[in-house]
The first five atom37 places (N, CA, C, CB, O) and aatype in JSON, in Angstrom:
{
  "aatype": [12, 3, 17, 10, 5, 4, 9, 7, 5, 15, 3, 6, 0, 9, 1, 7, 13, 11, 10, 2, 12, 10, 10, 18, 6, 10, 10, 15, 10, 10, 18, 15, 1, 13, 19, 15, 7, 19, 1, 1, 14, 6, 10, 19, 1, 15, 7, 1, 2, 9, 16, 12, 5, 9, 9, 7, 18, 12, 16, 15, 8, 1, 11, 5, 8, 10, 6, 0, 16, 3, 19, 0, 1, 6, 13, 7, 18, 7, 1, 6, 8, 13, 4, 1, 10, 13, 1, 11, 0, 16, 7, 11, 16, 13, 11, 6, 13, 10, 16, 3, 10, 1, 10, 3, 3, 0, 4, 1, 11, 10, 15, 7, 15, 15, 0, 15, 9, 0, 15, 9, 0, 1, 6, 4, 7, 13, 14, 3, 16, 1, 0, 10, 5, 16, 0, 19, 5, 1, 11, 18, 7, 9, 1, 0],
  "atom_mask": [
    [1, 1, 1, 1, 1],
    [1, 1, 1, 1, 1],
    [1, 1, 1, 1, 1],
    [1, 1, 1, 1, 1],
    [1, 1, 1, 1, 1],
    [1, 1, 1, 1, 1],
    [1, 1, 1, 1, 1],
    [1, 1, 1, 0, 1],
    [1, 1, 1, 1, 1],
    [1, 1, 1, 1, 1],
    [1, 1, 1, 1, 1],
    [1, 1, 1, 1, 1],
    [1, 1, 1, 1, 1],
    [1, 1, 1, 1, 1],
    [1, 1, 1, 1, 1],
    [1, 1, 1, 0, 1],
    [1, 1, 1, 1, 1],
    [1, 1, 1, 1, 1],
    [1, 1, 1, 1, 1],
    [1, 1, 1, 1, 1],
    [1, 1, 1, 1, 1],
    [1, 1, 1, 1, 1],
    [1, 1, 1, 1, 1],
    [1, 1, 1, 1, 1],
    [1, 1, 1, 1, 1],
    [1, 1, 1, 1, 1],
    [1, 1, 1, 1, 1],
    [1, 1, 1, 1, 1],
    [1, 1, 1, 1, 1],
    [1, 1, 1, 1, 1],
    [1, 1, 1, 1, 1],
    [1, 1, 1, 1, 1],
    [1, 1, 1, 1, 1],
    [1, 1, 1, 1, 1],
    [1, 1, 1, 1, 1],
    [1, 1, 1, 1, 1],
    [1, 1, 1, 0, 1],
    [1, 1, 1, 1, 1],
    [1, 1, 1, 1, 1],
    [1, 1, 1, 1, 1],
    [1, 1, 1, 1, 1],
    [1, 1, 1, 1, 1],
    [1, 1, 1, 1, 1],
    [1, 1, 1, 1, 1],
    [1, 1, 1, 1, 1],
    [1, 1, 1, 1, 1],
    [1, 1, 1, 0, 1],
    [1, 1, 1, 1, 1],
    [1, 1, 1, 1, 1],
    [1, 1, 1, 1, 1],
    [1, 1, 1, 1, 1],
    [1, 1, 1, 1, 1],
    [1, 1, 1, 1, 1],
    [1, 1, 1, 1, 1],
    [1, 1, 1, 1, 1],
    [1, 1, 1, 0, 1],
    [1, 1, 1, 1, 1],
    [1, 1, 1, 1, 1],
    [1, 1, 1, 1, 1],
    [1, 1, 1, 1, 1],
    [1, 1, 1, 1, 1],
    [1, 1, 1, 1, 1],
    [1, 1, 1, 1, 1],
    [1, 1, 1, 1, 1],
    [1, 1, 1, 1, 1],
    [1, 1, 1, 1, 1],
    [1, 1, 1, 1, 1],
    [1, 1, 1, 1, 1],
    [1, 1, 1, 1, 1],
    [1, 1, 1, 1, 1],
    [1, 1, 1, 1, 1],
    [1, 1, 1, 1, 1],
    [1, 1, 1, 1, 1],
    [1, 1, 1, 1, 1],
    [1, 1, 1, 1, 1],
    [1, 1, 1, 0, 1],
    [1, 1, 1, 1, 1],
    [1, 1, 1, 0, 1],
    [1, 1, 1, 1, 1],
    [1, 1, 1, 1, 1],
    [1, 1, 1, 1, 1],
    [1, 1, 1, 1, 1],
    [1, 1, 1, 1, 1],
    [1, 1, 1, 1, 1],
    [1, 1, 1, 1, 1],
    [1, 1, 1, 1, 1],
    [1, 1, 1, 1, 1],
    [1, 1, 1, 1, 1],
    [1, 1, 1, 1, 1],
    [1, 1, 1, 1, 1],
    [1, 1, 1, 0, 1],
    [1, 1, 1, 1, 1],
    [1, 1, 1, 1, 1],
    [1, 1, 1, 1, 1],
    [1, 1, 1, 1, 1],
    [1, 1, 1, 1, 1],
    [1, 1, 1, 1, 1],
    [1, 1, 1, 1, 1],
    [1, 1, 1, 1, 1],
    [1, 1, 1, 1, 1],
    [1, 1, 1, 1, 1],
    [1, 1, 1, 1, 1],
    [1, 1, 1, 1, 1],
    [1, 1, 1, 1, 1],
    [1, 1, 1, 1, 1],
    [1, 1, 1, 1, 1],
    [1, 1, 1, 1, 1],
    [1, 1, 1, 1, 1],
    [1, 1, 1, 1, 1],
    [1, 1, 1, 1, 1],
    [1, 1, 1, 1, 1],
    [1, 1, 1, 0, 1],
    [1, 1, 1, 1, 1],
    [1, 1, 1, 1, 1],
    [1, 1, 1, 1, 1],
    [1, 1, 1, 1, 1],
    [1, 1, 1, 1, 1],
    [1, 1, 1, 1, 1],
    [1, 1, 1, 1, 1],
    [1, 1, 1, 1, 1],
    [1, 1, 1, 1, 1],
    [1, 1, 1, 1, 1],
    [1, 1, 1, 1, 1],
    [1, 1, 1, 1, 1],
    [1, 1, 1, 0, 1],
    [1, 1, 1, 1, 1],
    [1, 1, 1, 1, 1],
    [1, 1, 1, 1, 1],
    [1, 1, 1, 1, 1],
    [1, 1, 1, 1, 1],
    [1, 1, 1, 1, 1],
    [1, 1, 1, 1, 1],
    [1, 1, 1, 1, 1],
    [1, 1, 1, 1, 1],
    [1, 1, 1, 1, 1],
    [1, 1, 1, 1, 1],
    [1, 1, 1, 1, 1],
    [1, 1, 1, 1, 1],
    [1, 1, 1, 1, 1],
    [1, 1, 1, 1, 1],
    [1, 1, 1, 0, 1],
    [1, 1, 1, 1, 1],
    [1, 1, 1, 1, 1],
    [1, 1, 1, 1, 1]
  ],
  "atom_positions": [
    [[37.49, 48.9, -4.19], [36.06, 48.6, -3.67], [35.04, 47.74, -4.46], [35.39, 49.85, -3.5], [34.42, 46.89, -3.82]],
    [[34.87, 47.83, -5.5], [33.81, 46.96, -6.18], [33.94, 45.76, -5.74], [33.85, 46.9, -7.61], [33.0, 45.02, -5.41]],
    [[35.33, 45.45, -5.7], [35.17, 43.83, -5.49], [35.04, 43.76, -4.12], [36.43, 42.83, -6.0], [34.53, 42.69, -3.78]],
    [[35.34, 44.59, -3.11], [35.04, 43.85, -1.69], [33.37, 44.25, -1.8], [36.07, 44.61, -0.03], [32.79, 43.78, -0.82]],
    [[32.62, 44.84, -2.52], [31.37, 45.03, -2.4], [30.88, 43.93, -3.29], [30.94, 46.41, -2.69], [29.69, 44.14, -3.52]],
    [[31.39, 42.59, -4.05], [30.74, 41.9, -4.73], [31.09, 40.71, -3.62], [31.12, 41.88, -6.31], [30.26, 39.8, -3.57]],
    [[31.95, 40.63, -2.95], [32.43, 39.54, -1.54], [31.05, 39.83, -1.13], [33.97, 40.01, -0.17], [30.06, 39.23, -1.56]],
    [[31.03, 40.56, -0.49], [30.04, 41.21, 0.71], [28.54, 40.21, 0.16], [0.0, 0.0, 0.0], [28.06, 39.19, 0.68]],
    [[28.16, 40.9, -0.91], [27.0, 40.72, -1.56], [26.8, 39.12, -2.29], [26.97, 41.9, -2.59], [25.68, 38.78, -2.66]],
    [[27.82, 38.34, -2.42], [27.85, 36.95, -2.52], [27.96, 36.12, -1.3], [28.85, 36.63, -3.31], [27.67, 34.94, -1.13]],
    [[28.47, 37.06, -0.44], [28.2, 35.76, 1.07], [26.65, 36.44, 1.27], [29.63, 35.99, 3.09], [26.16, 35.47, 1.85]],
    [[26.08, 36.95, 1.23], [24.86, 37.43, 1.74], [24.34, 36.64, 0.43], [24.59, 39.2, 2.04], [23.4, 37.42, 0.26]],
    [[24.21, 35.83, -0.51], [23.72, 35.46, -1.75], [23.55, 33.89, -1.39], [24.75, 35.87, -3.05], [22.49, 33.26, -1.46]],
    [[24.97, 33.35, -0.96], [25.71, 32.01, -0.17], [24.27, 31.9, 1.04], [27.81, 32.49, 0.79], [23.51, 30.93, 1.09]],
    [[24.19, 32.79, 1.69], [23.41, 32.26, 3.14], [21.83, 32.2, 3.05], [23.75, 33.37, 4.49], [21.07, 31.58, 3.79]],
    [[21.49, 33.06, 1.87], [20.07, 32.82, 1.28], [19.96, 30.96, 0.5], [0.0, 0.0, 0.0], [19.15, 30.04, 0.61]],
    [[21.06, 31.13, -0.16], [21.13, 29.9, -0.48], [21.05, 28.49, 0.49], [22.18, 30.0, -1.08], [20.2, 27.6, 0.56]],
    [[21.87, 28.63, 0.93], [21.79, 27.83, 2.09], [20.73, 27.55, 3.1], [22.59, 28.19, 2.68], [20.46, 26.43, 3.52]],
    [[20.01, 28.99, 3.54], [19.14, 29.08, 3.69], [17.51, 27.87, 3.23], [19.44, 30.17, 3.33], [16.81, 27.06, 3.84]],
    [[17.6, 28.45, 1.73], [16.81, 27.75, 1.22], [16.76, 26.5, 0.92], [16.63, 28.15, 0.53], [15.78, 25.77, 0.76]],
    [[18.24, 26.21, 0.85], [18.13, 24.22, 0.7], [18.21, 23.47, 2.04], [19.64, 23.42, -0.27], [18.35, 22.25, 2.17]],
    [[18.11, 24.46, 3.11], [17.84, 23.81, 4.61], [16.27, 23.61, 4.45], [18.3, 24.96, 6.11], [15.72, 22.54, 4.71]],
    [[15.58, 24.8, 3.96], [13.91, 24.84, 3.91], [13.58, 23.58, 3.1], [13.2, 26.31, 3.09], [12.65, 22.91, 3.54]],
    [[14.13, 23.17, 2.08], [13.97, 22.41, 1.14], [13.95, 21.19, 1.33], [14.64, 22.62, 0.41], [13.22, 20.28, 0.91]],
    [[15.07, 21.24, 2.2], [15.39, 19.58, 2.69], [14.83, 19.55, 3.91], [17.04, 19.05, 2.86], [14.99, 18.41, 4.36]],
    [[14.17, 20.34, 4.77], [12.7, 19.92, 5.93], [11.73, 19.58, 4.78], [11.87, 21.51, 7.16], [11.5, 18.38, 4.63]],
    [[11.1, 20.49, 3.89], [9.84, 20.06, 3.59], [10.03, 18.95, 2.8], [9.02, 21.02, 3.0], [9.0, 18.28, 2.74]],
    [[11.01, 18.48, 2.13], [11.47, 17.27, 1.23], [11.23, 15.97, 2.41], [13.38, 17.47, 0.61], [10.29, 15.19, 2.21]],
    [[12.05, 15.81, 3.51], [11.72, 14.96, 4.68], [10.14, 15.09, 5.18], [12.73, 15.4, 5.89], [9.72, 14.0, 5.56]],
    [[9.42, 15.88, 5.25], [8.23, 16.17, 5.77], [7.38, 15.51, 4.76], [7.98, 17.65, 6.01], [6.34, 14.96, 5.11]],
    [[7.76, 15.53, 3.53], [6.51, 14.95, 2.46], [6.71, 13.23, 2.36], [6.73, 15.76, 0.59], [5.94, 12.3, 2.1]],
    [[8.36, 13.34, 2.73], [8.63, 11.81, 2.73], [7.87, 10.71, 3.85], [10.19, 11.7, 2.97], [7.45, 9.56, 3.73]],
    [[7.93, 11.52, 4.81], [7.41, 11.18, 6.14], [6.45, 10.88, 6.21], [7.42, 11.86, 6.97], [6.14, 9.72, 6.46]],
    [[5.4, 12.07, 5.97], [3.87, 12.03, 6.13], [2.87, 11.98, 4.92], [3.51, 13.21, 6.85], [1.66, 11.76, 5.04]],
    [[3.46, 12.19, 3.85], [2.72, 11.86, 2.76], [2.74, 10.89, 1.83], [2.73, 12.6, 2.22], [1.74, 10.24, 1.52]],
    [[4.1, 10.71, 1.25], [4.54, 9.85, 0.55], [5.33, 8.34, 1.02], [5.23, 10.62, -0.1], [5.47, 7.35, 0.3]],
    [[5.88, 8.56, 2.74], [6.55, 7.61, 3.44], [5.2, 6.98, 4.01], [0.0, 0.0, 0.0], [5.3, 5.76, 4.12]],
    [[4.31, 7.35, 4.28], [3.28, 6.52, 5.16], [2.95, 5.21, 4.88], [2.07, 7.09, 5.18], [2.63, 4.83, 3.76]],
    [[3.03, 4.21, 6.27], [3.05, 3.2, 5.42], [1.57, 2.73, 5.92], [4.41, 2.15, 5.54], [0.7, 3.49, 6.35]],
    [[1.44, 1.17, 5.78], [-0.09, 0.82, 5.8], [-0.58, 0.92, 6.78], [-0.5, -0.3, 5.48], [0.07, 0.85, 7.81]],
    [[-2.34, 1.18, 6.77], [-2.32, 1.21, 8.7], [-1.88, -0.41, 9.24], [-4.38, 1.63, 9.53], [-1.28, -0.86, 10.22]],
    [[-2.51, -0.95, 8.09], [-2.04, -2.6, 8.7], [-0.73, -2.83, 9.65], [-1.64, -3.62, 7.34], [-0.54, -3.67, 10.52]],
    [[0.08, -1.79, 9.18], [1.87, -2.11, 9.63], [1.67, -0.86, 10.74], [3.52, -1.76, 8.02], [2.32, -1.13, 11.75]],
    [[1.0, 0.38, 10.83], [0.73, 0.67, 11.95], [0.39, 0.34, 13.39], [0.31, 1.01, 11.7], [0.8, 0.54, 14.53]],
    [[-0.95, -0.52, 12.5], [-2.11, -1.01, 14.07], [-1.11, -2.24, 14.76], [-4.24, -2.0, 13.48], [-1.23, -2.53, 15.95]],
    [[-0.38, -2.74, 14.1], [-0.15, -4.09, 14.62], [1.26, -4.1, 15.38], [-0.18, -5.18, 13.38], [1.97, -5.02, 15.79]],
    [[1.41, -2.55, 15.41], [2.68, -2.6, 16.51], [2.7, -2.71, 18.14], [0.0, 0.0, 0.0], [1.82, -3.26, 18.8]],
    [[3.65, -2.19, 18.58], [3.02, -2.48, 20.22], [2.08, -1.69, 20.48], [3.98, -2.27, 21.47], [0.99, -1.94, 21.0]],
    [[2.59, -0.53, 20.05], [1.43, 0.73, 20.76], [-0.27, -0.27, 20.71], [1.32, 2.72, 19.26], [-0.71, -0.67, 21.79]],
    [[-0.84, -0.49, 19.75], [-1.85, -1.22, 19.6], [-2.35, -2.23, 20.22], [-1.81, -1.5, 18.8], [-3.54, -2.37, 20.5]],
    [[-1.36, -3.08, 20.49], [-0.98, -4.12, 21.51], [-1.23, -3.75, 23.19], [0.62, -4.4, 21.24], [-1.8, -4.44, 24.03]],
    [[-0.6, -2.44, 23.38], [-0.76, -2.08, 24.51], [-2.47, -1.37, 25.05], [0.43, -1.18, 24.56], [-3.14, -1.38, 26.09]],
    [[-2.58, -0.91, 23.92], [-4.11, -0.39, 23.73], [-5.0, -1.53, 24.06], [-4.48, 0.14, 22.16], [-5.86, -1.4, 24.92]],
    [[-4.79, -2.88, 23.28], [-5.6, -3.87, 23.64], [-5.86, -4.3, 24.89], [-5.29, -4.74, 23.12], [-6.88, -4.38, 25.57]],
    [[-4.32, -4.64, 25.11], [-4.35, -5.42, 26.87], [-5.08, -4.53, 27.74], [-2.68, -5.62, 27.74], [-6.12, -4.91, 28.29]],
    [[-4.34, -2.75, 27.98], [-5.59, -2.02, 28.57], [-6.8, -2.43, 28.54], [0.0, 0.0, 0.0], [-7.36, -3.05, 29.44]],
    [[-7.5, -1.92, 26.97], [-9.29, -2.32, 26.91], [-9.47, -3.82, 27.56], [-10.0, -2.43, 25.0], [-10.33, -3.93, 28.44]],
    [[-8.8, -4.81, 27.22], [-9.02, -6.16, 27.88], [-8.85, -6.1, 29.82], [-7.68, -7.27, 27.08], [-9.37, -6.84, 30.65]],
    [[-8.16, -5.23, 29.95], [-7.57, -5.18, 31.37], [-8.82, -4.33, 32.33], [-5.89, -4.24, 31.32], [-9.28, -4.53, 33.46]],
    [[-9.05, -3.43, 31.39], [-10.52, -2.29, 31.83], [-11.66, -3.63, 31.93], [-11.14, -0.71, 30.14], [-11.88, -4.03, 33.07]],
    [[-12.27, -4.21, 30.97], [-12.63, -4.58, 30.59], [-13.34, -6.58, 31.09], [-11.89, -3.98, 29.84], [-14.3, -7.25, 30.71]],
    [[-12.21, -6.81, 32.08], [-11.65, -8.51, 32.13], [-13.3, -8.97, 32.99], [-9.6, -8.89, 33.46], [-13.77, -10.11, 32.94]],
    [[-13.83, -7.99, 33.6], [-14.84, -8.41, 34.0], [-16.01, -8.72, 33.46], [-14.99, -7.89, 34.61], [-16.63, -9.68, 33.9]],
    [[-16.37, -8.16, 32.68], [-17.68, -8.39, 31.48], [-17.49, -9.82, 30.9], [-17.59, -7.17, 29.99], [-16.6, -10.63, 31.18]],
    [[-18.23, -9.93, 30.28], [-17.94, -11.19, 29.4], [-17.29, -10.25, 27.81], [-19.8, -12.36, 29.12], [-17.78, -9.37, 27.09]],
    [[-16.34, -10.79, 27.8], [-15.33, -10.98, 26.59], [-15.49, -11.66, 25.25], [-14.35, -11.63, 27.05], [-15.85, -12.84, 25.28]],
    [[-15.37, -11.33, 24.54], [-15.5, -12.31, 23.23], [-14.19, -11.66, 22.17], [-17.37, -12.15, 22.36], [-13.86, -10.49, 22.35]],
    [[-13.65, -12.31, 21.32], [-12.49, -12.19, 20.8], [-12.75, -11.05, 19.44], [-11.94, -13.73, 20.45], [-12.16, -9.99, 19.23]],
    [[-13.68, -11.6, 18.75], [-14.68, -10.82, 18.49], [-15.39, -9.71, 18.48], [-15.03, -11.08, 18.66], [-15.92, -9.17, 17.5]],
    [[-15.41, -9.31, 19.74], [-15.78, -7.75, 20.01], [-14.63, -7.35, 20.05], [-16.59, -7.27, 21.29], [-14.41, -6.32, 19.42]],
    [[-13.6, -7.93, 20.7], [-12.86, -6.67, 21.07], [-11.9, -6.46, 19.34], [-11.64, -7.01, 22.83], [-11.39, -5.4, 18.99]],
    [[-11.87, -7.76, 18.5], [-11.4, -7.13, 17.51], [-11.89, -6.06, 16.54], [-11.13, -7.91, 17.0], [-11.23, -5.28, 15.85]],
    [[-13.3, -6.22, 16.68], [-14.74, -5.44, 16.12], [-13.79, -4.31, 16.96], [-16.82, -5.99, 16.73], [-13.07, -3.63, 16.23]],
    [[-13.74, -4.13, 17.93], [-13.43, -2.69, 18.62], [-12.43, -1.53, 18.51], [-13.24, -2.92, 19.7], [-12.34, -0.35, 18.85]],
    [[-11.35, -2.97, 17.53], [-10.12, -2.25, 16.98], [-9.92, -2.21, 15.4], [-8.89, -2.92, 17.58], [-8.84, -1.98, 14.86]],
    [[-11.22, -2.51, 14.67], [-11.16, -2.47, 13.86], [-10.44, -3.59, 13.2], [0.0, 0.0, 0.0], [-10.14, -3.25, 12.05]],
    [[-10.02, -4.9, 13.52], [-9.9, -6.12, 12.68], [-11.15, -7.13, 12.67], [-8.67, -6.87, 13.15], [-12.26, -7.11, 13.19]],
    [[-10.65, -7.77, 12.08], [-11.72, -9.29, 11.56], [-11.46, -10.22, 12.64], [0.0, 0.0, 0.0], [-10.29, -10.12, 13.01]],
    [[-12.13, -11.12, 13.29], [-12.0, -12.12, 14.2], [-10.4, -12.81, 14.1], [-13.21, -13.17, 13.88], [-9.58, -12.57, 14.98]],
    [[-10.11, -13.6, 13.05], [-9.22, -14.67, 12.98], [-7.46, -13.76, 12.36], [-10.09, -16.03, 11.7], [-6.32, -14.22, 12.43]],
    [[-8.01, -12.11, 11.7], [-6.7, -11.99, 11.82], [-6.07, -11.57, 13.17], [-6.37, -11.17, 10.89], [-4.93, -11.85, 13.54]],
    [[-7.22, -10.65, 13.99], [-6.97, -9.76, 14.93], [-6.27, -11.13, 16.08], [-8.55, -8.72, 15.41], [-5.34, -10.92, 16.87]],
    [[-6.91, -12.34, 15.94], [-6.03, -13.49, 16.68], [-4.59, -14.16, 16.65], [-6.64, -14.43, 16.5], [-3.86, -14.73, 17.46]],
    [[-4.51, -13.8, 15.21], [-3.0, -14.11, 14.86], [-2.46, -12.87, 15.36], [-2.59, -14.41, 13.2], [-1.57, -13.14, 16.16]],
    [[-2.57, -12.03, 15.28], [-1.83, -10.68, 15.78], [-1.67, -10.65, 17.38], [-2.74, -9.3, 15.32], [-0.62, -10.33, 17.94]],
    [[-2.78, -11.01, 17.98], [-2.83, -11.05, 19.24], [-1.91, -12.23, 19.81], [-4.21, -11.13, 19.59], [-1.62, -12.13, 21.0]],
    [[-1.51, -13.11, 19.25], [-1.05, -14.28, 19.9], [0.6, -13.93, 19.44], [-1.86, -15.88, 19.31], [1.46, -14.18, 20.28]],
    [[1.06, -13.33, 18.02], [1.89, -13.0, 17.41], [2.58, -11.95, 18.7], [1.37, -12.52, 15.99], [3.8, -12.07, 18.8]],
    [[2.15, -11.31, 19.32], [2.31, -10.06, 19.88], [2.91, -10.51, 21.43], [0.79, -9.16, 19.84], [3.99, -10.26, 21.96]],
    [[1.73, -11.28, 21.91], [1.54, -11.63, 23.19], [1.92, -13.08, 23.88], [0.28, -11.41, 23.31], [1.98, -13.29, 25.1]],
    [[2.19, -14.17, 22.67], [2.62, -15.29, 22.74], [1.28, -16.19, 23.32], [0.0, 0.0, 0.0], [1.27, -17.4, 23.09]],
    [[0.42, -15.72, 23.9], [-0.9, -16.35, 24.04], [-1.73, -16.28, 23.33], [-1.45, -16.14, 24.85], [-1.69, -15.3, 22.59]],
    [[-2.64, -17.02, 23.2], [-4.15, -16.76, 22.87], [-5.17, -15.4, 23.33], [-4.79, -17.94, 23.47], [-4.73, -14.6, 24.14]],
    [[-5.84, -15.32, 23.04], [-7.04, -14.59, 23.49], [-7.48, -15.01, 24.6], [-8.06, -14.6, 22.67], [-7.52, -14.34, 25.63]],
    [[-7.94, -16.41, 24.43], [-8.87, -16.72, 25.75], [-8.0, -16.99, 26.64], [-9.92, -17.91, 25.71], [-8.42, -16.67, 27.75]],
    [[-6.5, -17.63, 26.67], [-5.77, -17.67, 27.26], [-5.37, -16.3, 28.1], [-5.07, -18.22, 26.54], [-5.51, -16.06, 29.3]],
    [[-4.81, -15.47, 27.02], [-4.43, -14.12, 28.76], [-5.55, -13.21, 29.04], [-2.88, -12.64, 28.51], [-5.38, -12.26, 29.81]],
    [[-7.18, -13.52, 28.24], [-8.07, -12.93, 29.6], [-8.07, -13.97, 30.67], [-9.76, -12.59, 29.25], [-8.09, -13.51, 31.81]],
    [[-8.05, -15.35, 30.56], [-8.19, -16.25, 31.92], [-6.98, -15.6, 32.7], [-8.01, -18.13, 31.7], [-7.2, -15.15, 33.82]],
    [[-5.64, -15.54, 32.13], [-4.91, -15.24, 33.32], [-5.28, -13.88, 33.75], [-3.42, -15.37, 33.13], [-5.35, -13.75, 34.98]],
    [[-5.57, -12.66, 32.94], [-5.89, -11.57, 33.71], [-6.91, -11.96, 34.77], [-6.38, -10.49, 32.85], [-6.52, -11.84, 35.93]],
    [[-8.06, -12.38, 34.57], [-8.86, -13.04, 35.49], [-8.33, -13.69, 36.9], [-9.42, -14.0, 34.74], [-8.46, -13.36, 38.08]],
    [[-7.67, -14.8, 36.2], [-7.53, -15.53, 37.14], [-6.17, -14.89, 38.32], [-7.33, -16.94, 36.41], [-6.07, -15.31, 39.47]],
    [[-5.08, -13.66, 37.61], [-4.56, -13.17, 38.79], [-5.44, -12.21, 39.62], [-3.38, -12.55, 38.48], [-5.18, -11.93, 40.79]],
    [[-6.58, -11.69, 38.87], [-7.49, -10.88, 40.05], [-8.06, -11.67, 40.57], [-8.5, -9.87, 39.75], [-8.67, -10.95, 41.36]],
    [[-8.46, -12.83, 40.84], [-9.54, -13.9, 41.55], [-8.19, -14.03, 42.86], [-10.12, -15.82, 40.31], [-8.34, -13.59, 44.0]],
    [[-7.0, -14.68, 42.4], [-6.21, -15.05, 43.41], [-5.94, -13.67, 44.02], [-4.96, -15.89, 42.95], [-6.12, -13.69, 45.24]],
    [[-5.65, -12.77, 43.66], [-5.61, -11.4, 44.78], [-6.95, -11.56, 45.68], [-5.68, -9.65, 43.86], [-7.05, -11.58, 46.9]],
    [[-7.42, -11.61, 45.21], [-9.02, -11.67, 46.36], [-9.26, -13.07, 46.4], [-10.75, -10.83, 45.69], [-10.46, -13.3, 46.46]],
    [[-8.74, -13.82, 46.4], [-9.06, -15.02, 47.05], [-7.95, -14.95, 48.17], [-9.03, -16.37, 46.04], [-8.37, -15.48, 49.2]],
    [[-6.68, -14.47, 48.3], [-6.01, -14.74, 48.96], [-6.19, -13.86, 50.33], [-4.98, -14.77, 48.28], [-5.86, -14.3, 51.43]],
    [[-6.68, -12.72, 50.16], [-6.83, -11.21, 50.89], [-8.44, -11.54, 51.53], [0.0, 0.0, 0.0], [-8.66, -10.78, 52.47]],
    [[-9.44, -12.36, 51.28], [-10.54, -11.56, 51.29], [-11.46, -13.31, 52.22], [-11.11, -10.75, 49.23], [-11.15, -14.5, 52.25]],
    [[-12.25, -12.75, 52.63], [-13.43, -14.38, 52.83], [-14.46, -14.59, 52.74], [-13.65, -15.02, 53.83], [-15.28, -15.25, 53.37]],
    [[-14.46, -13.61, 51.37], [-16.21, -13.79, 50.31], [-15.6, -15.28, 49.72], [-16.69, -12.12, 48.46], [-14.46, -15.71, 49.59]],
    [[-16.95, -15.83, 49.43], [-16.98, -17.02, 48.73], [-16.89, -17.02, 47.62], [-17.81, -17.63, 48.87], [-17.29, -16.11, 46.89]],
    [[-16.12, -18.44, 47.11], [-15.13, -18.78, 45.57], [-16.25, -17.81, 44.13], [-15.11, -21.35, 45.14], [-16.16, -17.01, 43.2]],
    [[-17.07, -18.52, 44.77], [-18.19, -17.86, 44.05], [-18.71, -16.85, 43.55], [-18.78, -17.93, 44.37], [-18.98, -16.71, 42.35]],
    [[-18.89, -16.02, 44.48], [-18.69, -14.85, 44.46], [-17.67, -14.33, 43.98], [-18.81, -14.52, 45.33], [-17.99, -13.6, 43.04]],
    [[-16.42, -14.35, 44.19], [-15.46, -13.7, 43.4], [-15.03, -14.38, 42.49], [-14.49, -13.27, 43.99], [-14.28, -13.7, 41.79]],
    [[-15.15, -15.56, 42.09], [-15.54, -15.73, 40.74], [-16.76, -14.84, 39.44], [-15.93, -16.98, 41.0], [-16.62, -14.8, 38.21]],
    [[-17.81, -14.25, 40.23], [-18.42, -13.52, 39.57], [-17.79, -11.99, 39.5], [-19.66, -13.67, 40.05], [-18.27, -11.05, 38.87]],
    [[-16.98, -11.97, 40.05], [-16.38, -10.37, 40.27], [-15.29, -10.56, 39.71], [-16.13, -9.71, 41.77], [-14.89, -9.44, 39.37]],
    [[-14.17, -11.77, 39.24], [-13.45, -11.74, 38.21], [-13.63, -11.54, 36.74], [-13.03, -12.58, 38.33], [-12.95, -10.88, 35.95]],
    [[-14.9, -12.37, 36.52], [-15.55, -12.49, 35.35], [-15.53, -13.37, 34.59], [0.0, 0.0, 0.0], [-15.64, -13.42, 33.37]],
    [[-15.32, -14.42, 35.68], [-15.46, -15.99, 35.41], [-17.38, -16.59, 35.16], [-14.64, -16.85, 37.09], [-18.33, -16.5, 35.94]],
    [[-17.34, -16.88, 34.42], [-19.36, -17.32, 34.29], [-19.61, -18.1, 35.07], [-20.11, -18.07, 32.94], [-20.84, -18.2, 35.15]],
    [[-18.79, -19.2, 36.18], [-19.28, -19.9, 37.47], [-17.68, -20.39, 38.15], [-20.53, -21.44, 37.05], [-16.57, -20.42, 37.61]],
    [[-18.06, -20.71, 39.41], [-17.0, -21.34, 40.11], [-16.4, -22.2, 39.51], [-17.3, -21.85, 41.14], [-15.19, -22.13, 39.7]],
    [[-16.93, -23.48, 38.45], [-16.09, -24.4, 38.03], [-14.88, -24.3, 36.8], [-16.95, -25.29, 37.75], [-14.06, -25.14, 36.42]],
    [[-15.2, -22.55, 36.22], [-14.66, -22.02, 34.9], [-13.25, -21.39, 36.28], [-16.02, -20.54, 33.65], [-12.08, -21.53, 35.9]],
    [[-13.39, -20.99, 37.18], [-12.51, -20.22, 37.85], [-11.64, -21.81, 38.84], [-13.55, -18.75, 38.9], [-10.47, -21.76, 39.22]],
    [[-12.29, -22.67, 38.99], [-11.24, -23.82, 39.6], [-10.94, -24.16, 38.65], [-11.57, -24.97, 40.47], [-9.76, -23.83, 38.52]],
    [[-11.43, -24.89, 37.44], [-10.22, -25.34, 36.03], [-9.41, -24.51, 35.89], [-10.68, -25.47, 34.51], [-8.32, -25.03, 35.69]],
    [[-9.37, -23.1, 35.88], [-8.24, -22.38, 35.54], [-7.06, -21.98, 36.64], [-8.79, -21.22, 34.98], [-5.96, -21.5, 36.39]],
    [[-7.5, -22.24, 37.64], [-6.66, -22.52, 39.15], [-5.66, -23.69, 38.72], [-7.83, -23.13, 40.65], [-4.44, -23.6, 38.78]],
    [[-6.48, -24.95, 38.2], [-6.08, -26.48, 38.05], [-5.04, -26.03, 36.83], [-7.55, -27.78, 37.59], [-3.87, -25.88, 37.16]],
    [[-5.36, -25.82, 35.6], [-4.81, -25.91, 35.03], [-3.52, -24.9, 34.88], [-5.54, -26.12, 34.39], [-2.72, -25.28, 34.03]],
    [[-3.19, -23.67, 35.57], [-2.25, -22.83, 35.46], [-1.09, -23.17, 36.94], [-3.06, -21.28, 35.35], [0.09, -22.82, 36.95]],
    [[-1.74, -23.87, 38.01], [-1.22, -24.01, 39.55], [-1.06, -25.11, 39.77], [-1.96, -23.57, 40.62], [-0.03, -25.43, 40.36]],
    [[-2.18, -26.27, 39.33], [-2.11, -27.61, 39.62], [-2.22, -27.45, 41.04], [0.0, 0.0, 0.0], [-1.26, -27.68, 41.77]],
    [[-3.53, -26.98, 41.55], [-4.03, -26.92, 42.86], [-5.76, -26.76, 42.48], [-3.24, -25.56, 43.78], [-6.19, -26.19, 41.48]],
    [[-6.37, -27.24, 43.27], [-7.78, -26.95, 43.44], [-8.12, -25.42, 44.31], [-8.39, -28.28, 44.26], [-7.57, -25.21, 45.38]],
    [[-8.96, -24.56, 43.79], [-9.11, -23.62, 44.57], [-10.13, -23.73, 45.8], [-9.37, -22.65, 43.78], [-10.28, -22.78, 46.58]]
  ]
}
């Protein structure tokens, strides 16, 4: 009987060891992921998530006067670094991307509205009709 009691106690001890092992493994994973394995902020911020946030910001503010410097500052970057990251992520410069956003908006309004080109240009964030016409000419090869 003593031998069987030893086996029963050792099974409980083994279960306790296994439970402790799992707990320490979990703690090790948490520590390596959130404490010692934390990536530099630059690597985290330059990923797809931040690019989508920047594009969302640009889309919602496209009607306002936007400069790369202002958007870079909004997201905690220097202008030059921001412009390099933005071009790498989107394949376009900040100005090209912003102009395309505004142009898409203007084209939708031009095709479905009887408003003047000047008012549509202002509504879409272009400084004047000449800027809108230049953008249309460059992208589509036609005059607005």
